[in-house]
C-alpha positions as CSV (number, residue, x, y, z in Angstrom):
1,M,-21.4,8.9,-42.7
2,S,-18.0,9.7,-45.3
3,Y,-14.5,8.4,-44.8
4,D,-13.4,12.0,-43.5
5,A,-15.9,12.1,-40.8
6,L,-15.0,8.7,-39.4
7,R,-11.5,9.1,-39.8
8,H,-12.3,12.1,-37.4
9,L,-14.3,10.8,-35.3
10,A,-11.3,7.9,-34.9
11,D,-9.0,10.3,-34.5
12,S,-10.2,12.1,-31.3
13,W,-12.7,10.0,-29.9
14,G,-10.3,6.9,-30.2
15,L,-7.5,8.5,-28.7
16,V,-9.9,9.1,-25.3
17,F,-11.0,5.8,-25.4
18,L,-7.5,4.3,-25.8
19,A,-6.1,6.7,-23.0
20,A,-8.9,6.0,-20.7
21,I,-8.6,2.2,-21.2
22,F,-4.8,2.9,-20.6
23,V,-5.6,5.0,-17.6
24,T,-7.8,1.9,-16.0
25,C,-5.3,-0.6,-16.4
26,I,-2.9,1.8,-14.8
27,G,-5.2,2.1,-11.7
28,W,-6.1,-1.3,-11.5
29,T,-2.6,-2.4,-11.2
30,F,-1.4,-0.3,-8.5
31,R,-4.8,-0.5,-6.8
32,K,-5.0,-0.7,-3.0
33,G,-4.8,-3.9,-1.9
34,A,-3.3,-5.3,-5.1
35,A,-0.1,-6.2,-3.5
36,A,-1.0,-9.5,-2.0
37,H,-2.6,-10.5,-5.3
38,H,0.5,-9.7,-7.3
39,D,2.7,-11.7,-4.5
40,R,0.6,-14.5,-4.9
41,A,1.1,-14.8,-8.7
42,A,4.8,-14.0,-8.1
43,R,5.1,-16.9,-5.7
44,M,2.7,-19.4,-8.0
45,I,5.5,-20.8,-10.3
46,F,7.3,-21.9,-6.7
47,D,4.7,-23.7,-5.3
48,E,4.6,-27.7,-5.4
49,D,1.7,-29.0,-8.1
50,V,-0.4,-31.0,-6.2
51,D,-1.2,-33.0,-9.5
52,N,2.4,-34.4,-9.9
53,G,3.2,-35.2,-6.1
């Protein structure tokens, strides 16, 4: 495979692959039922540490 062919493959399919990953991450963040997990993560730093009393 020549450099030009590899570059063309990376330019076209690489962009499609990265766009699919981006859309998946955005969809995963805003999926139904994720609000409870996000609220728990937001309050986690205020929970009392059990190890230190």
